[in-house]
N, C-alpha and C positions, 0 to 999 in steps of 0.2 A: 467749393470743390476741395476734397481732402488733399489733393496733390498741390493745391495752391492756397494754403491756409490764411494767408494775409490779403488775399484778393477777393473781391466780390464780383459776381457775374449777375447780370440781369437778364431775364427772359420772360416769356409769356407761355402759359399753358396752351398748347395747340390741339392736343387730343387727350382724352381719357378713355382708355379701352374698357369695354364692358365685359371682358373675359377675366374674372378674378383669379388670383392665385391664393391658395390657402396653405399656410405653413404654421404649424402648432396653434391652430384655431385663430390665427390672425389673417384677416382677409385684406388683400392688397389689389389695387387696380393699376396696371401699367399706365403711366402717364408720360406723354411726350411734351417736353419743354423746349421751345425754340429759343436758342441763345446765339448771339453773334459770336462766331468762331472763325473770324477772318484769318487769325494767325495760326489756326489748326492746333492749338494747344490742348483742346478738349477732345478726348478720344472716347469711342463707344465703350461702355462698361465701367467707366471711371465712377468712383463713389462720390456722391454729393449729398449735402444736407440742404434742404430747401425750406424757405419760409414763403408760403404762398398767401399773398394778400387777397382776401375775398371781400373786404369792406374797409372803409377808412372813416374815422371821425376826427375832426379838428377842433381845437379850442374847447375841449371838454374836460371836466375833472377826471384825473387819472388816479385810480386807487390800486395800490399793490394787492394782488390776490391774497397774499399772506395776511393782510389786514382783515379780509373777509372771514378768514378762518380763526382769527384770534379771539379768545374768550378769556378775560382776566379772571384769575382765581379770586375767590372772595377775600382771601388773606391779603391780596394786593391793596384793597381799599383800606384795610386796617393799617397796613404798613404806611400808607399815605396819610393816615389820620382822617379818612373820609368815611362817611356813611355809605353803605352799599346802595347805589341808586335803584329805584323801583324797576327801571327798565332792565336791569341785570336779571331780575327774576322773570319779568314779563316777556322779554324778547331776546335776551342774550343767547339763548340756546336754539333759536329758530333762524338759523342762517344757512345759506346754501353751502354745500360741501365743495362746490366749485364756483367759479365766476360765470355761471351759465346766464346768457342773456334773458332778461325778464325776471330773474330770481330776485327776491328781496332779502336783504341782510342788514347787518349792523356793523359799523366800524366804530372804533373807540378813539377819541381824541384826547390829548393831554395838553391842557393849557394852564394858565395861571389860576383858573377856577377849579382845576382838578381833572380827573378822568371822567369822561362822560360819553354816552353812546350817541351815534347819529345813524338814523335809518337811511338805507340806500336801496336803489333799484339798479341792477347790473345791466349795462349795455354791452357793447362790443368788448371782447377780451382776446389777448394773445396768449393767455395762459400764465403770464406773470403780472400783467397790469390790466385793469378793467376800467371801462368807462362808467362813471357814476351818473345816472340819469336823474335829473331833478334834485341833485345834491347841492346843498348850500354850505360847502366847506370853503373856508378861506384858503387861498394858495399858500399862505404863510403858516397855516395850522397843520402840524404833522399828525398823521394817523399812527396808531400803535400797531406794530406787527409782531410783537412778542415781549416777553419778560426776560430781564437779565438779572444777575445777582445784585446789581446796583440800581435797578429801576426798570424802565421800559425801553425796548428797541423801537425807535421812532423812524418814520420814513418821511423825509422832506419831499413834498410833492412839487 
């Protein structure tokens, strides 16, 4: 709730109305969320930002969506003193634009052997982190999410 920025409220979707509202070509469906309001702090019309969980996966590899969009420039391999891997030409440019479930993509890892691609299939995603289905990435091995002036931006998973 915007009025209570440091507090979290939990609720459950109780209704989704089927009469849409269209404003600037954006279609919205009024949704009723049942929340415990025993102290009457929540009032009708208050602004809220919701995260609605529709599925959950536990103990799965988590990949930052930024890593799915990352494509190293060919000059990065030269700067690292590495040959450009064949997978760079074969697969590097065939990745999903988003972390859509079922999409196939490539993430790049940076370890002591250098920069190399790992094929992934995307599972559930919250828009910032996606589940990697069938991915054999070590929890200790970071994936690359971008290039910086001094190397690569790595994400510890």
